[in-house]
C-alpha positions in Angstrom: 47.4 226.6 53.1 47.4 229.7 55.2 47.2 227.5 58.3 50.3 225.5 57.3 52.3 228.6 56.6 51.5 230.2 60.0 52.8 227.0 61.7 56.1 227.2 59.9 56.4 230.8 60.7 55.6 230.3 64.3 58.2 231.6 66.7 58.1 228.2 68.6 59.0 226.3 65.5 61.8 228.6 64.6 63.3 228.4 68.1 63.0 224.6 68.1 64.7 224.4 64.7 67.4 226.7 65.8 68.0 224.7 68.9 68.1 221.5 67.2 70.6 222.8 64.7 72.7 224.2 67.6 72.7 220.9 69.4 73.9 219.1 66.3 76.7 221.6 65.7 77.9 221.6 69.3 77.8 217.7 69.4 79.9 217.6 66.2 82.4 220.2 67.5 82.6 218.4 70.9 83.3 215.1 69.3 86.2 216.7 67.3 87.7 218.2 70.5 87.4 214.9 72.3 89.1 212.9 69.6 92.0 215.4 69.4 92.3 215.2 73.2 92.5 211.5 73.0 95.3 211.7 70.5 97.2 214.1 72.6 97.2 211.8 75.7 100.7 211.2 76.7 102.0 207.6 76.3 102.8 205.3 79.1 105.1 202.7 77.5 107.1 200.5 79.9 110.7 199.6 79.0 109.9 195.8 79.1 106.9 196.3 76.8 109.0 198.4 74.4 111.7 195.7 74.2 109.1 193.0 73.5 107.6 194.9 70.5 108.1 193.4 67.1 109.1 195.3 63.9 106.0 197.0 62.3 104.4 197.7 65.6 103.0 201.2 65.9 103.8 202.8 69.3 104.3 206.0 71.3 106.9 206.7 74.0 107.7 209.6 76.2 111.5 210.2 75.9 114.1 212.4 77.4 116.4 213.2 74.5 120.1 212.6 75.1 121.3 213.2 71.5 120.0 214.8 68.4 122.1 214.4 65.2 120.1 215.7 62.2 117.2 213.4 61.8 118.4 210.9 64.3 117.3 211.1 67.9 118.5 209.1 71.0 117.0 209.2 74.3 115.8 207.4 77.5 112.3 206.0 77.9 110.4 207.8 80.7 107.5 206.3 82.7 104.5 208.2 83.9 103.9 208.9 87.6 101.1 211.4 87.0 99.8 213.2 84.0 102.5 215.9 84.4 105.3 214.0 86.1 107.6 211.4 84.6 110.5 209.4 85.9 113.7 208.0 84.4 113.8 204.4 85.4 117.3 203.6 84.1 116.0 200.2 83.3 117.8 197.9 80.9 116.6 198.6 77.4 115.1 201.9 78.2 117.0 203.8 75.4 115.2 204.6 72.3 116.5 205.5 68.8 114.2 207.4 66.5 114.4 208.7 63.0 112.5 211.8 61.8 110.8 211.1 58.5 110.0 213.8 55.9 106.3 213.5 56.9 107.0 213.7 60.6 104.7 216.3 62.3 105.7 218.4 65.2 102.9 219.2 67.7 102.9 221.7 70.6 106.2 223.2 69.5 108.5 223.7 66.7 111.3 221.5 65.2 113.8 223.8 66.9 112.5 222.5 70.2 113.9 219.0 69.5 117.2 219.4 71.3 119.1 217.4 73.9 117.4 217.4 77.3 113.9 218.0 75.7 111.1 215.8 76.8 109.1 214.6 73.8 106.5 212.0 72.9 107.5 210.1 69.8 104.9 208.1 67.9 105.7 205.9 64.9 106.5 202.4 63.6 109.3 200.2 64.8 111.7 199.0 62.0 113.8 195.8 61.9 116.6 197.5 63.9 114.1 198.4 66.7 114.4 202.0 65.7 111.3 204.2 65.8 110.3 205.7 62.4 108.6 208.8 63.8 105.5 210.1 62.2 104.6 212.5 65.0 106.6 214.3 67.8 104.9 216.1 70.6 107.1 218.6 72.5 106.2 218.0 76.2 109.1 220.0 77.8 107.0 222.9 79.0 104.1 220.7 80.1 105.7 217.8 82.1 108.6 217.5 84.5 111.0 214.8 85.7 110.5 213.2 89.0 113.4 213.6 91.5 113.1 210.0 92.6 114.0 207.1 90.4 113.3 203.5 90.9 
């Protein structure tokens, strides 16, 4: 019995147990960070793909807001050049209407940041009128910029 107790109290066993626990906690924390980072990845929705989507489709789009009237947003779809540079394509069908729902969450900013000329990522579900019922808005104005060249 004494032998078994001395093995459990051994510094090597204690350090191995501590190291194993530390590895488990760090793996769990790293996984959480990775999952949040994947969620925060900016959308790259093309105008043609957005037009082809059916009602009930969940999607995300990066939008330059032209108008904000209460809970109704109107803007132009932007296409990604790089992670921090987007361009306005002026393509047919590149305008997006979105409606903020009571459960819409605002990420990386405040509701006051949702103003005309803001760059936002809107995520939600398309309704029968092809309007995006927003469940999340990410304010990107401080993190991305518009390209000077348009296609």
